[in-house]
N, C-alpha and C positions, 0 to 999 in steps of 0.2 A: 183774583177778582171774581166775584160770584156770578158774573154774567159771561164768563168764558169757560170752556171745557178743553182739556188736553186733547190734542189731535189723535194720539194713539188710542185713547179711550173711546173717542168718537168713532174712529175706524172700527174698533172692536164691536161697538154697538151696531154699526152697519152690518158686519159679518154675522152678528147674532140675528139680524133681520133675515139674512139669507138662510140661516139655519131654520128659522121659523117657517119658511116656505117649504122646507123638507118635512115639516110636522103637520101642516094644514091638510085636513082630509079632503077639502074641496079641490086641491091641486092633484092632478092625475099622478098615479103611483110612480111611473117611470120618470116623470118630471121632478118628483120629490127626490128620487135617487140622484138626479142631475144637480139639484140644489145642494144636496148633501155633499156631493163630490166638489162642487164649487166652493162650498164653505171650507172644506179641508185644503184645497189648493190655495185659496185666499190666505188661510192661516199659515201655510208653509211660506208663502211669499212675505207675509208680515214678519215672520221670524228672520227670513233671509235679508230683507231690506231694512225694515224699521228697527227691529231689535238689533240687527247687525250694526246699523248706523249709530244707535244709542250706545252700544258697547264700544264703538270706536271713539265716540265723544267722551265716554267714561274713562277710557285709557288716557286720553289727552289731559284730563283733569285740569282744564283751563278756566274753570269757574263759570262757564257759559250755562245759562238757564233758559228754559223755554219762555218766549217773550209774552205769552198770554197768561199762563198760570204760575210762572216763576219756579217750576219744578226743575230740579237737576236731572241729568241723564239717569243717575242711579234711582232716583225717586220715580221717574217715568217707567223705567224697566220694572221696578217692584210693583207699581200700580197695574201695569199691563199684564204681568205674569199672574197677579192675583185675579184679574178679570178673566184671563184665559182659562185658569183652572175652574172658575165658576161656569164659564160657557161650556167647557168640555164635559162637565158633569151632565149638562143638559144634552150635549151631543150624544153621549153614550146612551141616554134614555131614548133619544130619537132613533138611534140605530136599531135598538131592540124593537121599537114600534115598526120600523121599516121591515125588519126580518119577519115579524108576525104577519104583516100585510103581504109580503112576498110568499109566505107559506100558503096563503089562500090562492096564489097563482101557481102552486106546486113548484116553487123555487125555495130550496132550503140550504142555507149556508150553515154547516154544522161543524162540530168538533168530534173527535173520535168517541167520546163518551156517549154520543147520540146515535151511533150506528151499531149494527149487529156484529157479532164475533165473526160470522161468515164473511161479511163484507170487509172486515178489517184484515182477514187472512188474504183475501184477494188483492186488497190494496197493498199489502206487503210485497206481493209478487210484482205489482205495478211499479212500486218504488225500486225494487232491485233491478228490474229489467229496463224501465223507461226513465227513471230519474237519477238513480245513483251514478250512472256513467257520466252525467253532466256536472256532478258536484265536485267542488274543490274545497279545501279548507286550510286554515293556518292553525298549527298547534303551538301555543305560546307557553313556554316554561319560565321559570324565575328569571327576572332581569332582562327578558326579551321584550322588545317593543311591540306594541299593538300595530297590526298592519294598517295601512291607510284605508279609511272607510269612506266610500263615495257618498256624496250628498244625496239624501232622500232615497237611498237604497236599503233594502231590508237584509239583515244578517241574523243568523241564529248564533247565539252565544251559549256555550256549554261549559260547565265546570266538570272536569274529568279527573279520575283517579286511576292510575295503572295498577298492575299486579303488585308493585313494590310500594304501594300507598303514596306514590309521588303524584302531586296534583299539577294540573295544567289547565289552560283555558283554550278552547277551540272556537274559532270564528269561521262560520260557513256562509258564503254569499247565497242568497235565496232568489236572485234575480236573473237566472239563466234565460236568455232570450228564446231558446229552443223549446222551453217548457210553457205549458198553459198555466195561467194563474188559477184557473178553476179546475180542480181534479174531480172527475165524475166518480161517485161512489157506486161500485158494482151492485146490481140487483136492487137498487133503491132509486126508483125513478125521481128525478128532480132534486137529488141530493148532491151537494158539492162540498169539497173541503178546499180551503185556500192552500196554494202551493207551499207557503212558508210554514203553515201549521202541519202540513204533510211531512215536510222535511224535518221539522222539529220533533215530531212524534217518532220517526224512525232513526233518529240520531244513533241509538245503540248499534244499528247495523253498519253505520259508518265508522264506528270505533269499537270493533268487537273485542279488543283487548283492554278496554277501559270500562269503568263504571261511570255512568252519567250521574253526577251528584246534584246537579241543578241545571236548568236551561231556561232561556227566554229568547224572545225576538227583540231586536233593537233597530232603531233607525235614527240617524243623526241629521240635523239640519245645519248647513254651513252658512256663514255670513256671505252675502252676495253683494254687499255694498262696497264698491271700490271706485274711487275717484280717478277716472281715466286721465283727466287733465293734470292732476297733481303729480303723477308719475310719468308724464310724457317727456320724452327726450326729443328735442327738435331736430336732431340728426336722423331720426327714424321716420320712415313712411308711416303716416297716421293710421292707415288701414292695417298695416302689419302690426303696429302698436296695439290696436284694438283686438286683433286676433290673439296677441300675447296676453292681453288683459283677461280675455275669456278663459284662457288656460290657467291663469293665476287664480281666478275666481273659484274654479273648481277645487282649489286646495286651501281656501281661506279657513279661518278657525271655526270650529263648531259653536253654535249658540243654543242648541237644544239636543237632548237625548231622550228618545221615547222608548218605553219598554212595554211589552205585551203582557207581562206577568211578573210577579215578584221573583227575585233570585237573591242568593246570599249577598248581604250588604257589602262584604269584602269585594265582591265582583263589581258592584256599582262604584265603590270607591276606586277600584283599579281603573275602571273605564273613565271615571271623572278625572282622575289624575292624568291618564294618558291623553285625554281629549281637552284638558285644561278647562273643565267645566266645574261649576259649583253644584251642590246637590239640589239647589232650588231651580236648576235648569233641567232637572230630570223629571219626566212625566211618565206615569204608568197608566195605561188605558185598557179598557175592555174592547174598545172599537179596534178593528184592524188598522195597522199603522199606515196603510196606503190603500186608496179607494178606487183606483182606476178599474178594478174588476166590476164595479157597478155598471159601467158602460157595456160590458159583456153581457150582464144580466138583462139590461134593457134590450139588447139585440135579440136575446132569446125570447123576449116577450113582444117582439115587433108585430107579430100577427094579430095582436089584440089592440086595435086603435083606441079603445076607451081608456087605455093606460097612458096615453100621450095627449098633449094638446092637439086639438083638431087642426088640420092643415090650413095654412093661410097663404095667400098668393099676392104678390105685389100688383098694384094697379098699373094699367097702361096709361100713358100720358098721350093725349091727342097729338101734341106737337112732335111726338117721337114715333109716329106711325111710319111704316116702311116707305110710304109714298113721299114723305117729306125729307128734307135734308136738314140735319141738325144745325149746321153752321148758319144756314139761311134762316131757319126758324128763330134761332137765338138773336140774330140781327134784328128781327121784327119785334121780339118781346123776350124779356128775361124768363128763364125757366127755373122754377123753384121746386126741388124734390125733397121728399121726406122718407128716408129709409127706416125700416124695411117695407113700409107701406107702398112706396114707389120703388121701382127696380133699379139696382145699381147698373144694370146693363145700359140704361139711358146715358150715363156718363161714359161708359165704355164705348158706346156707339159714336159719341162725339170724338173721342180720342182716335178710334179706328178710322173715322172719316177724315180727320185731320192728317193722319199718317199717309193718306193717298191723295188728298186734295191738291190740285196743281197750284192753287193760290197760297197755300200754307207754306211759310218759310221757316218758322221756328216754333218749337214747343219747349216750354220751360215748366218744370214740375218739382215739387218737394215731396220726398218719400220718407215717412217715419216708420210705419209698419205696413208691410205688404204680405200677401198670401205667399206660401211656399211655392205654389204653382201659379204665380201672379199673371193674369191676363193683361193687367195694366202694364207691368214691366215688359212683357212680351210685345205688346203693341208699341211701346216706346222704342224697343230694339228694332222692330219692323219699320218704324218711321225713319230711324237713322239709316237703315239699309236702303230705304226708298229715296235717300238723298236729303231728307229734312235735317235741319240743324236742331238737334235734341240736346237740351241742357238739363241735367238732373242733379238736384241736391239730395244726397242720401244721408240720412242721420244714422251714423254708426253707433251712437250712444243710446239707442232705443233699448232700454233694459230688457234682457232675455230674448231680444230679436236681433242682437248684434251679428250672430253667425249668418242668419238669413240675409241681412242687409249687406254684409260683406260679400256674400256670394253673388247677390244681384248686382252690386256695384261693379264687380269684375265682369259679369256677363254683359252688362250695359256698355261698359267700355269696349269690350271685344266687338260689340255690334256697331261701334262708331259713335256712341253718345259721349258728350262731354260730361264727366261726372265729378262733382265736388263733394267733399265730405270733411267735417271737422272744423268747427269754430271754437277756439279755446274758451272754456268756462260757459259756453252757451249751447243749449240744445235747440234744434230747429224743429218745432212741433207744429208749425202752421201747415194747413192743408190748402195748397195753392197751385193752380195750373193756369198757364197763359199760352194761348195759341195766337201767334202773330201771322197775319196774312195780308194780302193785297186786296183792296176793294175794287170796284168797277173802274175807278179813276186811276188805279195804280198806287194809291196811297196806303200806308201801313194802317192796319186795323186790328184791334185786339178783341179776342173772345176770352173771357176770364171765368174760371171756375174756382169758387171758394167753398170750403166745406168745414163741418165741425168734426168729421171723422176721417179715419185713414182710408187710403186707396186700397182697400182690402175687400175682395169679393166675398170672402167667407164671413167676416165679421159684419158686413153690411146686412146680412140676413138675420142677425140677432142683436145688433146695436141700433138704437134709434139715433139718427143723424140727419143733418140738413146738407143740401147741396144746391148752391146758387150758380147758375150759368148765365152770364150777362155780357151784353155788348156795350155796357157803360164804359166810355173811354177814360173817364176820370179814375174809375176803379182799376182799369187796365194799366194806366200810367203809374198809379200807386203800386200795383203789384209788380210791374216791371222794375220799379226802383227797388223794391224789396229784393228781387232776384239779383239786381246789379250789386247790391250790398252783400248778399250771401256769397256770390261768386268772387267777390274781392275780400271776403273774410270780415265784413263789417255789418252793422245793423243800421237801419234808417233812423234819423233823429225825429222825423215828422212825416206826415202824409196828408193829402187833401181830404180824402173820405175814409180811408181805412184807419183803424187803430192798430198800431203795430208795436208790440213789446220787443225788447225791454225798455225802449226810450220813449214810446209814445202810446201808452195804454192807460196806465194807472192815473196819471194826471187828467186826461180827458174824461175818464170815468168819474173822478172826483168832481169835476166841473158839472157833469150831468146830475150827480147826486145833489150838488149845491143848488142847481136849478130847481129841483123838486123841493129842497128845503125852503127856498124862497117862496114857494107856493103855500107852505104851511100845511094845513089839513086838506088842502086840495091836491097836494102832491101824492104821487103814487109810483112805486117801483116794483117791478116783477122780474124775478131772476130765476132761471133754470140752470143749474150747475151740477157738476159731479162733486165738487168739494168747495168749501169756504174756510180758508185759514189765514188769509192776509190781514194782519192787524190794522194796517192803515185803512184799508177799505171797510173793515168791520167797525172801526171807530167812527168812520164817516156814516155808516148805516145807523149806528147808535145815535149820532147827532141828528140824523133825519127822523128817526123814531121820536126823539125828544121834541122835535118840531111838529110832530103830528102827522108826518108822512106815513101813508099806509104802505107797508112792505110785505110782499108775499114771495116766498122762495121755495122752489121745488129743488131740493138738494139730495141726490141719491145717497152719497157717501158721507164724508167727513163734514161736520158743521161745528166749528169751534165757538160760535156765537149762540148763546141761549136766548130764545125768544120769550116775550111776555114776562120779563123780569120787571117788577113794578118800579116805575120812575126811570127806567133805562131803555128797555126794549118792548114797552107796552104795545106798540103798533107793529111789531114784527111777528109773523107766523112762518113756520117752516114745516114742510112735509117732505117725506121720502117715499119714492115709489120703487118697490123691488118686485118685479114680476117676470113675465115670460121673456121680455126683451130687456136688455141692459140699457137703462136710460143714460145716453151718452151725449145727446144734443145740448148745446148751450144757447140760451136766449137771454138777452138783456132788453128789457122794456122800461122806458122812462116816460112818465106822463100818461095821458089818456087821450083818446079820440084824435082830433086834428093836431094836437100838441105832442103826440107821441113820437119818440125817437126809438127805433127798433134796430137791434143788431143780432146777428148770429156770430158765433165765435168758436175757435179751437181752444180758448183759454178758460180754465176755471179761475176763481178768485183766490188763488194761492200765491204765496210769496214767490215761489219758483216760476210761476207763469208770468208774473209781472216783472221780475228782475233777472231771471236766468234762462229765459227761453225766448225764441222768436215765435210769437203768436199773432194771430190776426183776428180782429173783430170787424165784420163787414156790415155796413148799414143796409137795411132792407128799405128800399125807396118806393117801390110801386105800391100804391094804396091797397090793392087787392092782396098783395103778399103780406103787407103789414096786418091786414085783417085776418088773413089765414094764420099767421104766426101767433096772433093774439088768441084766436080760437084754440089753437093747439095748447097754449099755456093754460087757458081757462079750463079746457077739458081735462088736462092733467090735474089741475087744482080740485076738480070735482070728484076725482077717483076715490072710491071707498072700498074697492075690492082688494087692492094690493098696496095701499098707502098707509103710512104711519105719520103721526104728528109729534114733533119734538116739543116736550114740555119744559117749563122753566127750571125743573130739577135735573135736566139732562137725560131723562128717560124718554123713550119713544112709546107712544100709545097707539094701538091699532085703531084706525078710523072705522067708524060704523055708519050705517044709515038706517032710516026708519024701515021697519018690517024686514030688516036684514036683507034688503034688496041691494046687492052690491053693484056699483057702477064701475066698470072696468074701462079705464081710459084707453088702454092699448087695443082692446077689442073695438072700442068706439071709432078708432081711426080707420078701421076697415069698413065702417058703415057707409051707406050710399051718400049721405050728406057730406062726407069728407072726400068723395070722389069728384074732384073738380078739374076743369081744364085751366091751364095757366093762361093769364090774360095776354 
C-alpha cells in the first residue's frame, strides 16, 4: 500500500537523521562526536534486536508477512541491509570530516603510515613492554573450530604461515580492560593510534616464527532477540529464569560480521561458515568498528566550552521551595513538570518526604528502567526500613536493563519491600507511583504521580518527559486498581479516567478519533510520539484525514504512515525533532479550545504498546495545564533548527525558515515565558 512504509526502513531513516546531526557544522564539535557515537550504538541495537527478530521469523518460515507493506521477513532483511550499506557510506564520509575538524583542535587519530619512523620505533617498545603481556591468542589449524567470539568485541584476525609453509588462523582479542583505547604517539603532540590498530600493526612480534600473510580487525554482532516467556518453565523462579536468559543471549547466533580491511576471501568464507553467516551479512568499513573512544576525545577537549552545548539548568518550581511540603502542596493543586526543563529532584523530594511522613502508609511504584545508582530505588528501600509498606513492580524484561533490574529487585526485597515481577506475555511499561496516606480526618487519601518517562535520574537530564503529581482521587483509584491487577498477575479491563492498555486504551483512542471525524473539517488531532506503527490506529487516522480532520504529529522515530498522499492522508503532516535532548514525551490532543481532550502517556501508538504492554494515558484536567501542554506541542511544531518533515515519498526534508533564522524549540523551553508557576 503506497501510503505505508516498512517500520525497519522508517527506523533507519530516523538513525540517518541522527547521523546528519554529526555532520551539521552549527552543532558543536564534541556534540557531533556524541551524535556519531549514538548513531553507531543505535545501529548495533538494530542488528541485535530488529534484524535478529527478522532472522528468527525467517527460520520459522510460517508465511507471516508484515501487515502494512506485505513484505516477508527475507524481503525486509534485504531492504534493511541495502539501506544500511547506503547509510554507512555516508557515515564513513562524516567520520573523515570529524577527523579533519578534530585536527584543528590538535587531536589526530592516525594510522602508522602517518607517523615518523622514530615514533614507530618508540611505539614498538611500548607494545613489547606495556601491551604484549596482556595479549592472548588462539591459533587455529585445519579442522579446528573457531573460538567463541563475544558480541561487539574487536578481534584481530591474522593468516599465518610457519617455517614449514603450514597455514593457520590466529584470533587475538583486542579488548583488554587494562589497556587504554587511545595509544599516545611519542614525540607527536595530540597524535593517537587506536589500540586495535596498534595490536594489528605489531602482530609479527606476537608470532615471531610465522609470516603474517594477511590481517584484519573483525567484530561480530549477535542476535539479542529472545522471547523470555516462550522458554519459561513455570517450575523456575522467574527472576532466576531471566538471569539465565541474559546468559543465553550472550551466546545467540551472529547476525553481522564487520571487517576493518580486506583479507583473503578464503578467510572470510571460513569465518562465515564458522559463524553461520552469509556473505551479504559481511561489512567492510573504513570507520573504526567501535566508537566509544570518541567520549575519551571529548573529555580531552572539555576545557574548551565552545565545543559543547552551552550549559542549561532546570527551573525551580515555586511549589517545591524548601519552605513548602510537597504532599501538602499537591493536595492544594496538581503539579505538572517537564523534564529536563524542570528538575527530576522535585519528584525525588516527594518520594523522600513520603518515606518519612507519619501519615503515609503505603507506597506503590512500577519500575521499568532505573539508574545503576538509583536514588529512587534507594529511597524506596529507606521507606521500607522506616516501616512504610512499599510495593514495587519491577519489569525484568526491560531489554538490556535486565541485569540492573534483577539486582535492584533483590536489594529492594532485602530492604523489606514487597517486589513483584513477571506477567506472562506482558511488559509493564507504565510510569506510575501512588502514595497512600491518611488525611486530617483519618480517611485514606492518594497522591498519584504519572509520567511519560522512567524513574531514572540520569536520563531525566537528556530525555524530554512529563510528570504529573495529583491529588485527584479518581485518578488515584484508577491507579490503585492498576496495581491491584499487577500484583495479582492481571490487567484491568477498564478505568474511570485513565486509559490502560492492553485492554482499555486502543478502543477509547478510536472513540476520540471518531469524535473528531464527526466534526469534519472542524476536527483536529495533535500527537507527539516516539513511534507510530499500529495499523488499526493508522487506518483510523486515514479515515479522519479523509473526513477533513487536521492532523499534526511530532514523531521522533518510526512513522509507518506517509502523510500528504493525495486522496488518503492529505490532511496529515508529520515532523521529527532530533536535537540536544531525546524527545521522549507523549502528548495526545483531540479537539481545540474548550472542547479539547488532552492526555500525557507512556505509550507510543505501536501494536506492542496497545496489546502487549501495560501502559497508561492520563488526562490533563486543569485548564492551565492543558494550555501549557498545548503550548509545548505548538512550540515543537514551530521548530526549524532541528526538525525534519516527512514527505509523501517516505523521505524526510530538513525544515527551514526565512532568512535561515532557526527556531530551536528545545532552547525556547528555557526562555522566561516558559518559566511558570503551577496553578
